[in-house]
C-alpha positions as CSV (number, residue, x, y, z in Angstrom):
1,X,73.8,94.9,177.5
2,X,77.2,93.9,179.1
3,X,79.8,95.5,180.3
4,X,81.8,97.6,177.6
5,X,84.9,95.8,178.1
6,X,83.8,92.4,177.0
7,X,83.2,92.6,173.7
8,X,83.5,88.6,173.2
9,X,81.5,87.2,170.1
10,X,81.5,83.3,170.0
11,X,83.7,81.7,167.8
12,X,82.1,81.1,164.2
13,X,80.0,84.1,164.9
14,X,78.5,85.4,161.6
15,X,78.3,89.4,160.8
16,X,76.1,91.2,158.5
17,X,77.5,94.4,157.1
18,X,75.4,97.1,155.5
19,X,76.2,100.9,154.2
20,X,73.1,102.6,155.8
21,X,71.2,102.0,158.9
22,X,67.8,101.7,157.0
23,X,69.1,98.3,155.4
24,X,70.1,97.0,159.2
25,X,66.6,98.0,160.1
26,X,64.5,94.8,159.0
27,X,67.4,92.6,160.5
28,X,67.1,94.3,163.8
29,X,63.5,93.7,164.6
30,X,62.9,91.3,167.3
31,X,67.0,91.1,168.4
32,X,68.3,91.9,171.9
33,X,71.3,93.9,171.8
34,X,74.2,92.2,173.8
35,X,76.8,94.9,173.3
36,X,77.9,97.7,170.8
37,X,81.3,99.0,169.8
38,X,82.3,101.8,167.5
39,X,85.4,101.0,165.8
40,X,87.4,103.3,163.6
41,X,85.9,101.8,160.3
42,X,82.3,101.1,161.6
43,X,79.6,100.6,164.4
44,X,79.2,96.8,165.7
45,X,76.0,95.7,167.4
46,X,76.2,92.1,168.7
47,X,72.5,90.7,169.1
48,X,70.8,87.6,169.5
49,X,66.9,86.5,168.4
50,X,66.4,83.1,170.2
51,X,69.6,80.9,169.9
52,X,71.0,82.5,166.9
53,X,73.9,85.4,167.5
54,X,75.1,87.7,164.8
55,X,77.3,90.9,164.4
56,X,75.4,93.4,162.8
57,X,78.0,95.9,161.1
58,X,77.1,99.4,160.2
59,X,79.9,100.3,157.6
60,X,79.4,103.6,155.9
61,X,78.7,104.3,152.1
62,X,81.1,103.1,149.3
63,X,83.6,100.0,148.4
64,X,86.5,101.8,150.5
65,X,84.2,102.0,153.7
66,X,82.6,98.4,153.6
67,X,86.7,97.3,152.7
68,X,87.9,98.6,156.0
69,X,84.8,97.9,157.9
70,X,85.3,93.8,156.7
71,X,89.0,94.0,157.6
72,X,88.2,95.6,161.1
73,X,85.8,93.2,161.8
74,X,87.4,90.1,160.7
75,X,90.6,91.2,162.2
76,X,89.1,91.4,165.8
77,X,86.6,88.4,165.9
78,X,86.5,84.7,164.9
79,X,83.8,85.3,161.9
80,X,82.7,82.2,160.1
81,X,80.3,83.8,157.7
82,X,80.3,87.6,156.1
83,X,77.4,88.7,154.9
84,X,77.2,91.9,153.1
85,X,73.8,93.4,152.5
86,X,71.8,96.7,150.7
87,X,74.7,97.6,148.7
88,X,72.2,97.4,145.7
89,X,69.0,98.7,144.6
90,X,66.5,96.5,143.5
91,X,66.1,96.2,139.6
92,X,62.9,94.0,139.9
93,X,59.7,95.5,141.0
94,X,59.0,92.7,143.7
95,X,61.5,93.8,145.8
96,X,61.5,95.9,148.9
97,X,64.2,97.6,151.1
98,X,65.7,95.1,153.7
99,X,65.3,91.9,151.0
100,X,67.9,89.6,151.5
101,X,69.2,88.3,148.1
102,X,71.6,85.7,148.0
103,X,73.7,86.8,145.2
104,X,74.7,83.7,143.0
105,X,76.6,85.8,140.3
106,X,77.7,89.5,139.9
107,X,77.9,91.0,136.4
108,X,79.4,93.8,135.3
109,X,78.6,96.3,133.0
110,X,81.1,96.5,130.2
111,X,83.4,99.4,130.0
112,X,83.7,98.7,126.3
113,X,82.0,101.3,124.3
114,X,79.5,100.4,121.5
115,X,79.5,101.7,117.9
116,X,78.2,105.4,119.1
117,X,80.7,105.4,121.8
118,X,78.7,104.3,124.6
119,X,78.8,101.4,126.8
120,X,74.9,101.5,126.6
121,X,74.7,100.1,122.9
122,X,77.4,97.2,123.3
123,X,75.8,94.2,122.2
124,X,74.0,92.7,125.3
125,X,76.2,89.6,125.8
126,X,79.3,91.8,126.4
127,X,77.7,94.7,127.7
128,X,76.5,92.9,131.0
129,X,79.0,89.9,131.4
130,X,79.4,87.5,134.3
131,X,82.3,89.2,136.3
132,X,82.0,86.8,139.8
133,X,80.3,84.0,140.9
134,X,79.8,83.0,144.4
135,X,81.2,80.1,146.4
136,X,78.3,77.7,146.7
137,X,79.0,76.6,150.0
138,X,79.2,80.1,151.5
139,X,76.3,81.1,149.8
140,X,74.3,78.3,151.5
141,X,75.9,79.0,154.8
142,X,74.4,82.7,154.3
143,X,71.0,80.9,153.5
144,X,71.2,78.8,156.5
145,X,72.0,82.2,158.5
146,X,68.9,83.9,157.2
147,X,66.6,81.1,157.8
148,X,67.8,80.8,161.5
149,X,67.4,84.2,161.9
150,X,63.9,83.9,160.2
151,X,64.9,86.4,157.4
152,X,63.0,86.3,154.3
153,X,65.4,84.8,151.6
154,X,65.6,84.7,147.9
155,X,68.7,84.0,145.2
156,X,69.2,86.3,142.4
157,X,72.1,87.7,140.4
158,X,73.6,91.3,140.9
159,X,74.9,94.1,138.4
160,X,78.0,96.4,138.9
161,X,77.7,99.7,137.3
162,X,80.6,102.5,137.3
163,X,78.0,105.4,138.3
164,X,74.8,105.1,140.5
165,X,71.5,104.4,139.1
166,X,69.2,106.5,141.0
167,X,66.1,106.8,138.0
168,X,63.4,104.4,138.2
169,X,63.6,104.0,134.4
170,X,67.1,103.3,134.0
171,X,66.2,100.5,137.1
172,X,63.4,99.0,135.2
173,X,65.9,99.3,132.1
174,X,68.5,97.0,133.5
175,X,66.0,94.9,135.5
176,X,64.5,93.9,132.2
177,X,67.5,93.9,129.8
178,X,69.4,91.7,132.5
179,X,67.0,89.9,134.7
180,X,69.4,90.6,137.8
181,X,67.9,91.1,141.2
182,X,70.1,94.1,142.2
């Protein structure tokens, strides 16, 4: 590791953000840590694997922690690509912890209630509507970075909901209904 005061990252460096350490573990295998730094919002490791260099950022859980961490990293280093990983649980049985999914689109669970007053019985097209589409060039840059780091990569859609979906049956139902990866 280099001296603590020398926390340079090259211009155009990529940063990978995750909420909890197990989500960064697969990416951390086989890398050399150049330096580590604790910021107010997050912990940052600058790592190398071959010619590839990347910042690994442990943000903490929740949207506020993720936003504060991203802002802190972007304010301090000249980041070219920002990848957020691990913020979703798999909704498809073939996905595992650490799998990288290039999210092409995010669908949002409708807050509109169906006939019974529950969003769960709203019509499917209304219940899971497209909310956000990823920038194709940025998604391609993320895929190039993943391939350069020799990490498994696949593309898919993601679903955002208002509450944690922790029960396997709920995840299976959402995966089957929506076809999204996470």
